[in-house]
PDB file with one MODEL, atoms N, CA, C and O in Angstrom:
MODEL        1
ATOM      1  N   MET A   1      13.842  14.078   4.528  1.00  0.00           N
ATOM      2  CA  MET A   1      12.748  14.612   5.945  1.00  0.00           C
ATOM      3  C   MET A   1      11.635  15.187   5.258  1.00  0.00           C
ATOM      4  O   MET A   1      11.621  16.211   4.574  1.00  0.00           O
ATOM      5  N   ILE A   2      10.888  14.554   5.474  1.00  0.00           N
ATOM      6  CA  ILE A   2       9.169  15.690   5.555  1.00  0.00           C
ATOM      7  C   ILE A   2       8.302  15.577   6.554  1.00  0.00           C
ATOM      8  O   ILE A   2       8.256  14.665   7.380  1.00  0.00           O
ATOM      9  N   GLU A   3       7.393  16.812   6.449  1.00  0.00           N
ATOM     10  CA  GLU A   3       6.491  17.063   7.551  1.00  0.00           C
ATOM     11  C   GLU A   3       5.256  16.896   7.407  1.00  0.00           C
ATOM     12  O   GLU A   3       4.648  17.551   6.561  1.00  0.00           O
ATOM     13  N   ILE A   4       4.767  16.184   8.029  1.00  0.00           N
ATOM     14  CA  ILE A   4       3.138  15.649   7.720  1.00  0.00           C
ATOM     15  C   ILE A   4       2.347  16.336   9.021  1.00  0.00           C
ATOM     16  O   ILE A   4       2.599  16.328  10.226  1.00  0.00           O
ATOM     17  N   THR A   5       1.542  16.785   8.424  1.00  0.00           N
ATOM     18  CA  THR A   5       0.480  17.286   9.505  1.00  0.00           C
ATOM     19  C   THR A   5      -0.821  16.439   9.683  1.00  0.00           C
ATOM     20  O   THR A   5      -1.598  16.347   8.733  1.00  0.00           O
ATOM     21  N   CYS A   6      -1.025  15.952  10.614  1.00  0.00           N
ATOM     22  CA  CYS A   6      -2.444  14.745  11.141  1.00  0.00           C
ATOM     23  C   CYS A   6      -3.028  15.753  11.989  1.00  0.00           C
ATOM     24  O   CYS A   6      -2.449  16.455  12.818  1.00  0.00           O
ATOM     25  N   ASN A   7      -4.575  15.731  11.594  1.00  0.00           N
ATOM     26  CA  ASN A   7      -5.944  16.381  12.392  1.00  0.00           C
ATOM     27  C   ASN A   7      -6.592  15.683  12.736  1.00  0.00           C
ATOM     28  O   ASN A   7      -7.089  14.992  11.847  1.00  0.00           O
ATOM     29  N   ASP A   8      -7.087  15.336  14.357  1.00  0.00           N
ATOM     30  CA  ASP A   8      -7.777  14.370  14.365  1.00  0.00           C
ATOM     31  C   ASP A   8      -9.483  15.110  14.656  1.00  0.00           C
ATOM     32  O   ASP A   8     -10.270  14.654  15.485  1.00  0.00           O
ATOM     33  N   ARG A   9      -9.751  16.261  13.801  1.00  0.00           N
ATOM     34  CA  ARG A   9     -10.716  16.973  13.811  1.00  0.00           C
ATOM     35  C   ARG A   9     -11.574  17.110  15.248  1.00  0.00           C
ATOM     36  O   ARG A   9     -12.784  16.912  15.354  1.00  0.00           O
ATOM     37  N   THR A  10     -10.662  17.493  16.322  1.00  0.00           N
ATOM     38  CA  THR A  10     -11.284  17.796  17.012  1.00  0.00           C
ATOM     39  C   THR A  10     -10.261  18.812  17.739  1.00  0.00           C
ATOM     40  O   THR A  10     -10.197  18.807  18.969  1.00  0.00           O
ATOM     41  N   GLY A  11      -9.586  19.548  17.091  1.00  0.00           N
ATOM     42  CA  GLY A  11      -8.544  20.866  17.089  1.00  0.00           C
ATOM     43  C   GLY A  11      -7.070  20.311  17.449  1.00  0.00           C
ATOM     44  O   GLY A  11      -6.075  21.035  17.472  1.00  0.00           O
ATOM     45  N   LYS A  12      -7.066  19.053  17.701  1.00  0.00           N
ATOM     46  CA  LYS A  12      -5.742  18.783  18.253  1.00  0.00           C
ATOM     47  C   LYS A  12      -4.878  18.607  16.809  1.00  0.00           C
ATOM     48  O   LYS A  12      -5.560  18.375  15.811  1.00  0.00           O
ATOM     49  N   LYS A  13      -3.431  18.704  16.649  1.00  0.00           N
ATOM     50  CA  LYS A  13      -2.955  18.826  15.755  1.00  0.00           C
ATOM     51  C   LYS A  13      -1.736  18.517  15.659  1.00  0.00           C
ATOM     52  O   LYS A  13      -0.997  19.439  16.007  1.00  0.00           O
ATOM     53  N   VAL A  14      -1.075  17.337  15.235  1.00  0.00           N
ATOM     54  CA  VAL A  14       0.223  16.731  15.328  1.00  0.00           C
ATOM     55  C   VAL A  14       1.309  17.308  13.587  1.00  0.00           C
ATOM     56  O   VAL A  14       1.105  17.580  12.404  1.00  0.00           O
ATOM     57  N   ARG A  15       1.847  17.256  14.063  1.00  0.00           N
ATOM     58  CA  ARG A  15       3.116  17.447  13.302  1.00  0.00           C
ATOM     59  C   ARG A  15       4.249  16.787  13.135  1.00  0.00           C
ATOM     60  O   ARG A  15       5.379  16.971  13.588  1.00  0.00           O
ATOM     61  N   VAL A  16       3.758  15.923  12.361  1.00  0.00           N
ATOM     62  CA  VAL A  16       5.503  14.529  12.255  1.00  0.00           C
ATOM     63  C   VAL A  16       6.527  14.444  11.020  1.00  0.00           C
ATOM     64  O   VAL A  16       6.316  14.427   9.807  1.00  0.00           O
ATOM     65  N   LYS A  17       7.727  14.394  11.777  1.00  0.00           N
ATOM     66  CA  LYS A  17       8.630  14.457  10.516  1.00  0.00           C
ATOM     67  C   LYS A  17       9.234  12.989  10.466  1.00  0.00           C
ATOM     68  O   LYS A  17       9.727  12.288  11.350  1.00  0.00           O
ATOM     69  N   CYS A  18       9.009  12.772   9.061  1.00  0.00           N
ATOM     70  CA  CYS A  18       9.415  11.072   9.011  1.00  0.00           C
ATOM     71  C   CYS A  18      10.377  11.476   7.413  1.00  0.00           C
ATOM     72  O   CYS A  18      10.764  12.530   6.909  1.00  0.00           O
ATOM     73  N   ASP A  19      10.466  10.085   7.041  1.00  0.00           N
ATOM     74  CA  ASP A  19      11.040  10.121   5.602  1.00  0.00           C
ATOM     75  C   ASP A  19      10.046   9.578   4.604  1.00  0.00           C
ATOM     76  O   ASP A  19       8.906   9.183   4.845  1.00  0.00           O
ATOM     77  N   GLU A  20      10.501   9.613   3.759  1.00  0.00           N
ATOM     78  CA  GLU A  20       9.248   9.395   2.770  1.00  0.00           C
ATOM     79  C   GLU A  20       9.299   7.796   2.357  1.00  0.00           C
ATOM     80  O   GLU A  20       8.366   7.266   1.753  1.00  0.00           O
ATOM     81  N   ARG A  21      10.292   7.207   2.684  1.00  0.00           N
ATOM     82  CA  ARG A  21      10.063   5.536   2.391  1.00  0.00           C
ATOM     83  C   ARG A  21       9.932   4.373   4.131  1.00  0.00           C
ATOM     84  O   ARG A  21      10.062   3.184   4.423  1.00  0.00           O
ATOM     85  N   ASP A  22       9.556   5.874   4.944  1.00  0.00           N
ATOM     86  CA  ASP A  22       8.666   4.913   6.470  1.00  0.00           C
ATOM     87  C   ASP A  22       7.794   4.716   5.459  1.00  0.00           C
ATOM     88  O   ASP A  22       7.453   5.295   4.427  1.00  0.00           O
ATOM     89  N   THR A  23       7.468   3.492   6.200  1.00  0.00           N
ATOM     90  CA  THR A  23       6.031   3.236   5.937  1.00  0.00           C
ATOM     91  C   THR A  23       4.794   3.847   7.163  1.00  0.00           C
ATOM     92  O   THR A  23       5.106   4.698   7.996  1.00  0.00           O
ATOM     93  N   ILE A  24       3.955   3.485   7.113  1.00  0.00           N
ATOM     94  CA  ILE A  24       2.342   3.946   7.811  1.00  0.00           C
ATOM     95  C   ILE A  24       2.628   3.699   9.359  1.00  0.00           C
ATOM     96  O   ILE A  24       2.600   4.496  10.297  1.00  0.00           O
ATOM     97  N   GLY A  25       2.936   2.217   9.318  1.00  0.00           N
ATOM     98  CA  GLY A  25       3.215   1.411  10.284  1.00  0.00           C
ATOM     99  C   GLY A  25       3.942   2.572  11.667  1.00  0.00           C
ATOM    100  O   GLY A  25       3.764   2.919  12.835  1.00  0.00           O
ATOM    101  N   ASP A  26       4.803   2.776  10.509  1.00  0.00           N
ATOM    102  CA  ASP A  26       6.226   4.073  11.289  1.00  0.00           C
ATOM    103  C   ASP A  26       5.742   5.329  11.510  1.00  0.00           C
ATOM    104  O   ASP A  26       6.080   6.016  12.474  1.00  0.00           O
ATOM    105  N   LEU A  27       5.042   5.632  10.749  1.00  0.00           N
ATOM    106  CA  LEU A  27       4.225   7.126  11.146  1.00  0.00           C
ATOM    107  C   LEU A  27       3.108   6.543  12.097  1.00  0.00           C
ATOM    108  O   LEU A  27       2.041   6.716  11.509  1.00  0.00           O
ATOM    109  N   LYS A  28       3.010   6.264  12.647  1.00  0.00           N
ATOM    110  CA  LYS A  28       2.280   5.791  13.591  1.00  0.00           C
ATOM    111  C   LYS A  28       2.486   5.922  14.798  1.00  0.00           C
ATOM    112  O   LYS A  28       1.858   6.533  15.662  1.00  0.00           O
ATOM    113  N   LYS A  29       3.714   5.114  14.843  1.00  0.00           N
ATOM    114  CA  LYS A  29       4.482   5.086  15.933  1.00  0.00           C
ATOM    115  C   LYS A  29       5.042   6.583  16.429  1.00  0.00           C
ATOM    116  O   LYS A  29       4.889   6.749  17.640  1.00  0.00           O
ATOM    117  N   LEU A  30       5.494   7.400  15.915  1.00  0.00           N
ATOM    118  CA  LEU A  30       5.910   8.910  15.651  1.00  0.00           C
ATOM    119  C   LEU A  30       5.031   9.488  16.359  1.00  0.00           C
ATOM    120  O   LEU A  30       5.141  10.190  17.364  1.00  0.00           O
ATOM    121  N   ILE A  31       3.687   8.972  15.466  1.00  0.00           N
ATOM    122  CA  ILE A  31       2.171  10.158  16.029  1.00  0.00           C
ATOM    123  C   ILE A  31       1.851   9.277  17.771  1.00  0.00           C
ATOM    124  O   ILE A  31       1.083   9.822  18.565  1.00  0.00           O
ATOM    125  N   ALA A  32       2.391   8.235  18.051  1.00  0.00           N
ATOM    126  CA  ALA A  32       1.660   7.921  19.270  1.00  0.00           C
ATOM    127  C   ALA A  32       3.005   8.366  20.090  1.00  0.00           C
ATOM    128  O   ALA A  32       2.845   8.663  21.274  1.00  0.00           O
ATOM    129  N   ALA A  33       4.254   8.428  19.561  1.00  0.00           N
ATOM    130  CA  ALA A  33       5.057   9.241  21.108  1.00  0.00           C
ATOM    131  C   ALA A  33       4.990  10.427  21.187  1.00  0.00           C
ATOM    132  O   ALA A  33       5.710  11.194  21.827  1.00  0.00           O
ATOM    133  N   GLN A  34       4.116  10.640  20.533  1.00  0.00           N
ATOM    134  CA  GLN A  34       3.866  12.638  20.758  1.00  0.00           C
ATOM    135  C   GLN A  34       2.370  12.770  20.906  1.00  0.00           C
ATOM    136  O   GLN A  34       1.966  13.923  20.748  1.00  0.00           O
ATOM    137  N   THR A  35       1.437  11.842  21.177  1.00  0.00           N
ATOM    138  CA  THR A  35      -0.080  12.226  21.998  1.00  0.00           C
ATOM    139  C   THR A  35      -0.178  11.202  22.658  1.00  0.00           C
ATOM    140  O   THR A  35      -1.286  10.910  23.107  1.00  0.00           O
ATOM    141  N   GLY A  36       1.078  10.265  22.937  1.00  0.00           N
ATOM    142  CA  GLY A  36       0.718   9.470  24.469  1.00  0.00           C
ATOM    143  C   GLY A  36      -0.502   8.621  24.304  1.00  0.00           C
ATOM    144  O   GLY A  36      -1.184   8.334  25.288  1.00  0.00           O
ATOM    145  N   THR A  37      -0.881   8.108  22.816  1.00  0.00           N
ATOM    146  CA  THR A  37      -1.916   7.114  22.417  1.00  0.00           C
ATOM    147  C   THR A  37      -1.242   5.842  22.260  1.00  0.00           C
ATOM    148  O   THR A  37      -0.012   5.899  22.232  1.00  0.00           O
ATOM    149  N   VAL A  38      -1.723   4.846  22.165  1.00  0.00           N
ATOM    150  CA  VAL A  38      -1.176   3.548  21.547  1.00  0.00           C
ATOM    151  C   VAL A  38      -1.378   3.674  20.171  1.00  0.00           C
ATOM    152  O   VAL A  38      -2.396   4.119  19.642  1.00  0.00           O
ATOM    153  N   ALA A  39      -0.033   3.128  19.418  1.00  0.00           N
ATOM    154  CA  ALA A  39       0.161   2.842  18.152  1.00  0.00           C
ATOM    155  C   ALA A  39      -0.961   2.185  16.984  1.00  0.00           C
ATOM    156  O   ALA A  39      -1.190   2.494  15.815  1.00  0.00           O
ATOM    157  N   GLU A  40      -1.551   1.093  17.929  1.00  0.00           N
ATOM    158  CA  GLU A  40      -1.979   0.109  17.473  1.00  0.00           C
ATOM    159  C   GLU A  40      -3.537   0.739  16.853  1.00  0.00           C
ATOM    160  O   GLU A  40      -3.922   0.556  15.698  1.00  0.00           O
ATOM    161  N   LYS A  41      -4.350   1.562  17.987  1.00  0.00           N
ATOM    162  CA  LYS A  41      -5.336   2.526  17.874  1.00  0.00           C
ATOM    163  C   LYS A  41      -5.687   3.540  17.042  1.00  0.00           C
ATOM    164  O   LYS A  41      -6.848   3.828  16.749  1.00  0.00           O
ATOM    165  N   ILE A  42      -4.328   4.299  16.504  1.00  0.00           N
ATOM    166  CA  ILE A  42      -4.854   5.026  15.320  1.00  0.00           C
ATOM    167  C   ILE A  42      -4.787   4.442  14.383  1.00  0.00           C
ATOM    168  O   ILE A  42      -4.197   3.416  14.044  1.00  0.00           O
ATOM    169  N   VAL A  43      -5.680   5.396  13.746  1.00  0.00           N
ATOM    170  CA  VAL A  43      -6.250   5.098  11.658  1.00  0.00           C
ATOM    171  C   VAL A  43      -5.646   6.340  11.770  1.00  0.00           C
ATOM    172  O   VAL A  43      -5.528   7.147  12.692  1.00  0.00           O
ATOM    173  N   LEU A  44      -5.067   6.277   9.889  1.00  0.00           N
ATOM    174  CA  LEU A  44      -4.835   7.490   9.317  1.00  0.00           C
ATOM    175  C   LEU A  44      -5.528   7.311   8.054  1.00  0.00           C
ATOM    176  O   LEU A  44      -5.083   6.531   7.212  1.00  0.00           O
ATOM    177  N   LYS A  45      -6.613   7.998   7.863  1.00  0.00           N
ATOM    178  CA  LYS A  45      -7.410   8.494   6.353  1.00  0.00           C
ATOM    179  C   LYS A  45      -6.376   9.852   5.823  1.00  0.00           C
ATOM    180  O   LYS A  45      -5.546  10.709   6.128  1.00  0.00           O
ATOM    181  N   LYS A  46      -7.308   9.150   4.667  1.00  0.00           N
ATOM    182  CA  LYS A  46      -7.591  10.885   3.535  1.00  0.00           C
ATOM    183  C   LYS A  46      -8.735  10.849   2.355  1.00  0.00           C
ATOM    184  O   LYS A  46      -8.847  10.241   1.291  1.00  0.00           O
ATOM    185  N   TRP A  47      -9.490  11.757   3.039  1.00  0.00           N
ATOM    186  CA  TRP A  47     -10.688  11.171   1.975  1.00  0.00           C
ATOM    187  C   TRP A  47     -11.372   9.969   2.498  1.00  0.00           C
ATOM    188  O   TRP A  47     -11.594  10.076   3.704  1.00  0.00           O
ATOM    189  N   TYR A  48     -11.761   8.902   1.994  1.00  0.00           N
ATOM    190  CA  TYR A  48     -12.253   7.399   2.050  1.00  0.00           C
ATOM    191  C   TYR A  48     -10.789   6.443   2.173  1.00  0.00           C
ATOM    192  O   TYR A  48     -10.809   5.513   2.979  1.00  0.00           O
ATOM    193  N   THR A  49      -9.702   6.656   1.473  1.00  0.00           N
ATOM    194  CA  THR A  49      -8.660   6.340   1.686  1.00  0.00           C
ATOM    195  C   THR A  49      -8.366   5.552   3.057  1.00  0.00           C
ATOM    196  O   THR A  49      -8.039   6.388   3.900  1.00  0.00           O
ATOM    197  N   ILE A  50      -8.363   4.128   3.642  1.00  0.00           N
ATOM    198  CA  ILE A  50      -7.640   4.141   5.122  1.00  0.00           C
ATOM    199  C   ILE A  50      -6.365   3.671   4.640  1.00  0.00           C
ATOM    200  O   ILE A  50      -6.249   2.932   3.663  1.00  0.00           O
ATOM    201  N   PHE A  51      -5.144   4.231   5.529  1.00  0.00           N
ATOM    202  CA  PHE A  51      -3.939   3.466   4.891  1.00  0.00           C
ATOM    203  C   PHE A  51      -3.152   2.205   5.464  1.00  0.00           C
ATOM    204  O   PHE A  51      -3.662   1.922   6.548  1.00  0.00           O
ATOM    205  N   LYS A  52      -2.704   1.833   5.332  1.00  0.00           N
ATOM    206  CA  LYS A  52      -2.390   0.172   5.510  1.00  0.00           C
ATOM    207  C   LYS A  52      -0.879   0.448   5.882  1.00  0.00           C
ATOM    208  O   LYS A  52      -0.048   1.184   5.351  1.00  0.00           O
ATOM    209  N   ASP A  53      -0.805  -0.415   7.008  1.00  0.00           N
ATOM    210  CA  ASP A  53       0.595   0.133   8.181  1.00  0.00           C
ATOM    211  C   ASP A  53       1.819  -0.374   6.971  1.00  0.00           C
ATOM    212  O   ASP A  53       2.825   0.322   6.832  1.00  0.00           O
ATOM    213  N   ASN A  54       1.656  -1.406   6.286  1.00  0.00           N
ATOM    214  CA  ASN A  54       2.425  -2.239   5.876  1.00  0.00           C
ATOM    215  C   ASN A  54       3.181  -1.106   4.028  1.00  0.00           C
ATOM    216  O   ASN A  54       3.921  -1.404   3.090  1.00  0.00           O
ATOM    217  N   ILE A  55       2.612  -0.195   4.329  1.00  0.00           N
ATOM    218  CA  ILE A  55       2.592   0.290   2.559  1.00  0.00           C
ATOM    219  C   ILE A  55       3.369   1.975   3.111  1.00  0.00           C
ATOM    220  O   ILE A  55       3.175   2.684   4.099  1.00  0.00           O
ATOM    221  N   THR A  56       4.221   2.086   1.989  1.00  0.00           N
ATOM    222  CA  THR A  56       5.027   2.914   2.656  1.00  0.00           C
ATOM    223  C   THR A  56       4.353   4.428   2.160  1.00  0.00           C
ATOM    224  O   THR A  56       3.340   4.451   1.461  1.00  0.00           O
ATOM    225  N   LEU A  57       4.925   5.463   2.536  1.00  0.00           N
ATOM    226  CA  LEU A  57       4.482   7.428   2.167  1.00  0.00           C
ATOM    227  C   LEU A  57       4.870   7.197   0.928  1.00  0.00           C
ATOM    228  O   LEU A  57       3.874   7.199   0.204  1.00  0.00           O
ATOM    229  N   GLU A  58       5.983   6.968   0.247  1.00  0.00           N
ATOM    230  CA  GLU A  58       6.156   7.270  -0.838  1.00  0.00           C
ATOM    231  C   GLU A  58       5.369   6.644  -1.982  1.00  0.00           C
ATOM    232  O   GLU A  58       5.359   7.344  -2.994  1.00  0.00           O
ATOM    233  N   ASP A  59       4.694   5.470  -2.063  1.00  0.00           N
ATOM    234  CA  ASP A  59       3.818   4.531  -2.532  1.00  0.00           C
ATOM    235  C   ASP A  59       2.586   5.404  -2.142  1.00  0.00           C
ATOM    236  O   ASP A  59       2.404   6.243  -3.025  1.00  0.00           O
ATOM    237  N   TYR A  60       1.696   5.503  -1.153  1.00  0.00           N
ATOM    238  CA  TYR A  60       0.834   6.704  -1.362  1.00  0.00           C
ATOM    239  C   TYR A  60       0.928   8.198  -1.663  1.00  0.00           C
ATOM    240  O   TYR A  60      -0.038   8.940  -1.485  1.00  0.00           O
ATOM    241  N   GLU A  61       2.092   8.623  -2.117  1.00  0.00           N
ATOM    242  CA  GLU A  61       2.136   9.670  -2.768  1.00  0.00           C
ATOM    243  C   GLU A  61       2.074  10.922  -1.449  1.00  0.00           C
ATOM    244  O   GLU A  61       1.510  12.005  -1.607  1.00  0.00           O
ATOM    245  N   ILE A  62       2.704  10.543  -0.288  1.00  0.00           N
ATOM    246  CA  ILE A  62       2.413  11.712   1.169  1.00  0.00           C
ATOM    247  C   ILE A  62       3.799  12.375   0.762  1.00  0.00           C
ATOM    248  O   ILE A  62       4.895  11.832   0.627  1.00  0.00           O
ATOM    249  N   HIS A  63       3.403  13.817   0.591  1.00  0.00           N
ATOM    250  CA  HIS A  63       4.439  14.143   0.619  1.00  0.00           C
ATOM    251  C   HIS A  63       4.589  15.578   1.539  1.00  0.00           C
ATOM    252  O   HIS A  63       3.861  15.799   2.506  1.00  0.00           O
ATOM    253  N   ASP A  64       5.413  16.301   1.180  1.00  0.00           N
ATOM    254  CA  ASP A  64       5.862  17.072   2.102  1.00  0.00           C
ATOM    255  C   ASP A  64       5.136  17.752   2.755  1.00  0.00           C
ATOM    256  O   ASP A  64       6.108  17.787   3.510  1.00  0.00           O
ATOM    257  N   GLY A  65       4.155  18.531   3.397  1.00  0.00           N
ATOM    258  CA  GLY A  65       2.728  19.251   3.970  1.00  0.00           C
ATOM    259  C   GLY A  65       2.146  18.768   3.589  1.00  0.00           C
ATOM    260  O   GLY A  65       1.386  19.453   2.904  1.00  0.00           O
ATOM    261  N   GLN A  66       1.947  17.787   3.575  1.00  0.00           N
ATOM    262  CA  GLN A  66       0.351  17.413   3.708  1.00  0.00           C
ATOM    263  C   GLN A  66      -0.118  16.827   4.808  1.00  0.00           C
ATOM    264  O   GLN A  66       0.501  16.357   5.763  1.00  0.00           O
ATOM    265  N   ASN A  67      -1.665  16.917   4.527  1.00  0.00           N
ATOM    266  CA  ASN A  67      -2.334  16.537   5.733  1.00  0.00           C
ATOM    267  C   ASN A  67      -3.239  15.142   5.848  1.00  0.00           C
ATOM    268  O   ASN A  67      -3.839  14.595   4.923  1.00  0.00           O
ATOM    269  N   LEU A  68      -3.185  14.800   6.974  1.00  0.00           N
ATOM    270  CA  LEU A  68      -3.719  13.416   6.959  1.00  0.00           C
ATOM    271  C   LEU A  68      -4.438  13.639   7.695  1.00  0.00           C
ATOM    272  O   LEU A  68      -4.073  14.522   8.470  1.00  0.00           O
ATOM    273  N   GLU A  69      -6.024  12.971   7.984  1.00  0.00           N
ATOM    274  CA  GLU A  69      -6.823  12.934   8.910  1.00  0.00           C
ATOM    275  C   GLU A  69      -6.832  11.783   9.952  1.00  0.00           C
ATOM    276  O   GLU A  69      -6.812  10.591   9.647  1.00  0.00           O
ATOM    277  N   LEU A  70      -6.873  12.393  11.519  1.00  0.00           N
ATOM    278  CA  LEU A  70      -6.081  11.305  12.301  1.00  0.00           C
ATOM    279  C   LEU A  70      -7.072  10.788  12.923  1.00  0.00           C
ATOM    280  O   LEU A  70      -7.418  11.760  13.595  1.00  0.00           O
ATOM    281  N   TYR A  71      -8.104   9.589  13.308  1.00  0.00           N
ATOM    282  CA  TYR A  71      -8.758   8.765  14.280  1.00  0.00           C
ATOM    283  C   TYR A  71      -8.538   7.976  14.910  1.00  0.00           C
ATOM    284  O   TYR A  71      -7.725   7.189  14.426  1.00  0.00           O
ATOM    285  N   TYR A  72      -8.916   7.726  15.949  1.00  0.00           N
ATOM    286  CA  TYR A  72      -8.931   6.720  17.197  1.00  0.00           C
ATOM    287  C   TYR A  72      -9.491   5.345  16.940  1.00  0.00           C
ATOM    288  O   TYR A  72     -10.720   5.350  17.016  1.00  0.00           O
ATOM    289  N   ALA A  73      -9.120   4.512  16.740  1.00  0.00           N
ATOM    290  CA  ALA A  73     -10.155   2.997  17.096  1.00  0.00           C
ATOM    291  C   ALA A  73     -10.215   2.530  18.109  1.00  0.00           C
ATOM    292  O   ALA A  73     -10.913   1.532  18.289  1.00  0.00           O
TER     293      ALA A  73
ENDMDL
END
């Protein structure tokens, strides 16, 4: 299990526990459950990279304690 922190740049931080083999889509569903938003409207970025839903966290080399940028589309 790893813990990822997502910051939406308005002061709201969401901490999510998931597995490295989970996809970005799975992570979005976990974030949506905590924030009360729709998972399809969540966009996750790191610098200029927009993460795609069907690729795993392991493939993107997202590890324990990493921060991601959270946007709403």
